[in-house]
C-alpha positions in Angstrom: -20.4 5.0 -7.5 -18.6 6.5 -10.4 -15.1 8.0 -10.4 -12.7 9.7 -12.8 -9.7 7.4 -13.4 -6.6 9.3 -14.3 -3.6 7.4 -15.7 -0.3 9.2 -16.3 2.7 7.6 -18.0 6.1 8.4 -16.5 9.4 6.9 -15.7 10.9 5.5 -12.5 12.8 8.7 -11.7 9.7 10.9 -11.5 7.0 8.4 -10.5 6.9 9.5 -6.8 6.7 13.2 -7.8 3.8 12.5 -10.1 2.1 10.5 -7.3 2.5 13.3 -4.8 1.2 15.9 -7.3 -1.9 13.8 -8.0 -2.6 13.5 -4.2 -2.1 17.3 -3.8 -4.7 17.7 -6.6 -7.3 15.9 -4.5 -6.9 12.2 -5.5 -8.4 9.7 -3.1 -5.2 7.7 -3.5 -2.6 6.7 -6.1 -1.3 3.5 -7.4 2.1 3.0 -9.0 2.1 0.5 -11.8 5.6 -1.0 -12.4 5.8 -3.0 -15.7 8.5 -5.2 -14.2 6.2 -6.1 -11.3 3.5 -7.2 -13.7 5.9 -9.2 -15.8 7.2 -11.0 -12.7 3.7 -11.7 -11.5 2.6 -13.1 -14.8 5.8 -15.3 -14.9 5.0 -16.7 -11.4 1.4 -17.5 -12.2 0.6 -21.2 -12.5 -2.7 -20.5 -14.2 -1.6 -19.5 -17.7 -5.1 -18.3 -18.6 -4.4 -15.3 -16.4 -1.1 -14.5 -18.0 -2.3 -11.8 -20.3 0.6 -9.6 -21.7 -1.9 -6.9 -22.5 -1.9 -6.0 -18.9 1.8 -4.8 -19.1 2.0 -1.0 -19.7 3.7 -0.4 -23.0 4.8 3.1 -21.9 6.7 2.1 -18.8 5.7 3.2 -15.3 2.2 4.5 -14.7 0.5 6.4 -11.8 -3.2 5.8 -11.4 -5.4 8.0 -9.4 -9.1 8.4 -8.8 -11.1 11.6 -8.4 -14.7 12.5 -7.6 -16.6 13.4 -10.8 -16.8 17.1 -9.8 -13.0 17.4 -9.2 -11.3 20.2 -11.3 -8.5 18.5 -13.3 -7.7 21.3 -15.7 -4.2 22.0 -14.4 -3.3 18.3 -14.3 -4.5 17.7 -17.8 -2.7 20.8 -19.1 0.6 19.8 -17.5 0.7 16.2 -18.7 -1.1 16.6 -22.0 -0.3 13.5 -24.2 1.0 11.6 -21.1 -2.4 11.5 -19.5 -5.6 9.5 -20.1 -8.8 9.7 -18.2 -12.1 7.7 -18.2 -15.2 7.4 -16.0 -15.2 4.1 -14.1 -17.8 2.5 -11.9 -16.6 0.7 -8.8 -19.4 -1.9 -9.3 -17.2 -3.3 -12.0 -13.9 -3.0 -10.0 -13.8 -6.6 -8.7 -14.6 -8.1 -12.1 -11.7 -6.1 -13.6 -9.3 -7.5 -11.0 -10.5 -11.0 -11.8 -8.6 -10.8 -15.1 -5.3 -11.4 -13.3 -5.6 -11.4 -9.5 -5.3 -15.0 -8.3 -4.0 -16.6 -5.2 -0.3 -16.2 -4.6 2.3 -16.3 -1.8 3.4 -12.8 -0.6 6.0 -14.5 1.6 6.9 -18.2 2.1 4.2 -18.6 4.8 1.6 -16.0 3.9 -0.7 -16.5 1.0 -3.1 -13.9 -0.5 -6.4 -15.2 -1.8 -9.0 -13.1 -3.7 -12.4 -13.0 -2.1 -14.0 -14.8 -5.1 -11.6 -17.8 -4.5 -12.0 -17.9 -0.7 -12.7 -21.7 -0.8 -8.9 -22.0 -1.3 -8.2 -21.0 2.3 -6.2 -23.7 4.0 -4.4 -22.3 7.1 -4.5 -19.3 9.5 -2.0 -17.2 7.5 -4.1 -17.4 4.3 -5.5 -13.9 3.9 -8.6 -13.1 1.9 -8.5 -9.9 -0.1 -11.4 -7.9 -1.6 -9.6 -5.2 -3.6 -12.6 -2.7 -3.7 -11.6 0.7 -4.9 -8.6 0.9 -2.6 -4.9 0.2 -3.4 -2.9 -2.6 -1.9 -3.5 -6.1 -3.2 -0.2 -7.6 -2.2 1.3 -7.9 -5.7 3.6 -4.9 -5.5 7.2 -5.2 -4.3 6.7 -2.6 -1.5 3.8 -4.6 0.0 5.8 -7.8 -0.2 8.8 -6.2 1.5 6.6 -4.9 4.3 5.0 -8.3 4.8 8.4 -10.0 5.0 9.6 -7.4 7.5 6.5 -7.8 9.6 7.2 -11.6 9.8 10.7 -10.8 10.9 10.1 -8.0 13.5 6.7 -8.4 14.9 6.5 -9.8 18.4 3.4 -11.5 19.9 1.1 -8.9 21.6 2.7 -5.9 19.7 0.5 -2.9 19.1 0.7 -1.7 15.5 -0.3 1.4 13.4 -0.7 1.0 9.6 -0.5 4.5 8.0 -2.1 4.6 4.6 -3.7 1.2 5.0 -5.3 0.9 1.6 -7.1 -2.5 1.5 -5.9 -3.3 5.0 -3.6 -6.0 3.8 -0.7 -5.2 6.1 -3.0 -4.5 9.1 -4.5 -8.0 8.7 -1.1 -9.6 8.2 0.1 -7.9 11.4 -2.9 -9.1 13.3 -2.5 -12.7 12.1 1.2 -12.6 13.0 0.3 -11.9 16.6 -0.4 -8.2 17.1 -2.7 -7.7 20.0 -4.3 -4.7 18.3 -3.9 -2.7 15.1 -4.9 0.8 14.1 -5.4 1.2 10.4 -5.5 4.8 9.0 -6.3 6.1 5.6 -7.5 9.5 4.3 -9.6 7.7 1.6 -13.1 6.7 2.7 -13.1 3.9 0.1 -10.0 2.5 1.7 -11.6 2.5 5.1 -14.7 0.8 3.7 -12.6 -1.9 1.9 -10.4 -2.4 5.0 -13.5 -3.0 7.2 -14.8 -5.5 4.7 -11.5 -7.4 4.7 -11.3 -7.4 8.5 -14.7 -9.0 8.5 -14.0 -11.7 5.9 -10.7 -12.5 7.6 -12.2 -12.7 11.1 -9.5 -10.4 12.5 -11.0 -8.5 15.4 -9.2 -5.7 17.2 -8.2 -3.9 14.0 -9.5 -0.4 14.4 -10.0 1.5 11.2 -9.7 5.3 11.2 -10.6 7.8 8.4 -8.0 10.5 8.7 -4.3 11.1 9.2 -1.7 10.1 11.8 -2.3 13.3 13.7 -5.9 12.2 14.4 -4.6 9.4 16.6 -3.9 10.4 20.3 -0.2 10.6 21.0 -0.8 9.4 24.5 -1.1 5.8 23.3 2.2 4.2 22.3 2.8 1.5 19.7 5.5 -1.1 19.1 5.5 -0.8 15.3 4.4 1.8 12.7 3.9 0.6 9.1 4.1 3.4 6.5 3.9 1.9 3.0 3.2 5.2 1.2 5.6 7.5 -0.7 8.9 9.0 0.2 7.8 12.6 0.5 4.9 11.7 2.9 7.2 9.5 4.9 9.7 12.4 5.2 6.9 14.8 6.1 5.6 12.5 8.9 9.0 11.4 10.3 9.1 14.1 13.0 5.8 12.8 14.3 6.5 9.1 14.2 8.5 9.1 17.4 5.6 10.5 19.4 3.6 7.3 18.8 6.3 4.7 19.5 7.4 3.0 22.7 11.1 3.2 23.5 12.9 1.4 20.7 9.7 0.9 18.9 10.1 0.3 15.2 9.0 1.9 12.0 8.7 -0.2 8.8 8.5 2.2 5.9 8.3 1.5 2.2 6.8 2.8 -1.1 10.3 4.2 -1.6 11.8 4.2 -5.1 15.5 3.3 -5.0 16.6 6.8 -6.0 14.9 8.3 -2.8 16.4 5.8 -0.3 19.1 8.2 1.0 16.5 11.0 1.4 14.3 8.8 3.6 17.4 7.4 5.5 18.7 10.9 6.2 15.3 12.1 7.4 15.0 9.2 9.8 18.5 9.8 11.2 17.9 13.5 11.5 14.8 12.8 13.6 16.6 10.5 16.0 16.0 7.1 14.5 18.5 4.4 14.1 18.5 2.4 10.9 18.5 -1.4 11.6 17.5 -2.9 8.3 17.2 -2.0 4.6 15.8 -4.4 2.0 15.3 -3.9 -1.7 13.3 -5.6 -4.4 13.9 -4.4 -8.0 13.6 -0.6 -7.9 11.9 -0.5 -4.5 13.2 -0.1 -0.9 11.9 -0.8 2.6 13.6 0.6 5.7 13.3 -0.5 9.3 14.4 1.9 12.0 13.9 2.2 15.8 13.3 5.2 17.9 
């Protein structure tokens, strides 16, 4: 299937605003490219043949979004002018593009991410195989790493988990392998749902239910121990009043995708809606927050 790939150059102060604007314009999802993240990843790679400096954006932060071919992008193109680039991409070639620099790596000390084309490297039960597909969330970004570490710290055996904006399903699968009895993975992007289902199969992680839709499409009568929301600040803030309806007493929310400058906005929203902040962790310019109901 062919898509329109839109790349907008921006800075760390407006990266979330750009991301939300692209979603509002009909993007199937957005990915924030942090040049520091890519530099760190390249420095950590043991296979130097993958350490290609050409992958580092020369213009700073970038937001990437994908649209259907018939999507009207006139207003987006007009607003961003010289800061925007577009091209037609075919998801058939997606995996081959990722192979340029996506290799096995540790997302935490005990959890290792292995690309599907290197699955022969799997050695233990916390090795997770990832097929990137057209969805976002390969484990290399600071926000995903923060969430993975917090899941290790806070998940309890037999917990029930919701993963809002599951992308590739990476955090859902991590939660299941860490002992969750069941996981509900939600995304508004059908390509994310498809990729998550593929990753569930190759990781042999049953009882991960994948839902195409939004949080409101899940019945509030069923309560969960943990909600993961690795999205963007504005959407977290928008959903905060609803989160409590899905949690058991003192159930926890792990939220990330938050740029450092928006930390206080998210903290204030959580507190206003009756949550107690119990943990805040940072990695470079990114923040993850844990709160309980």
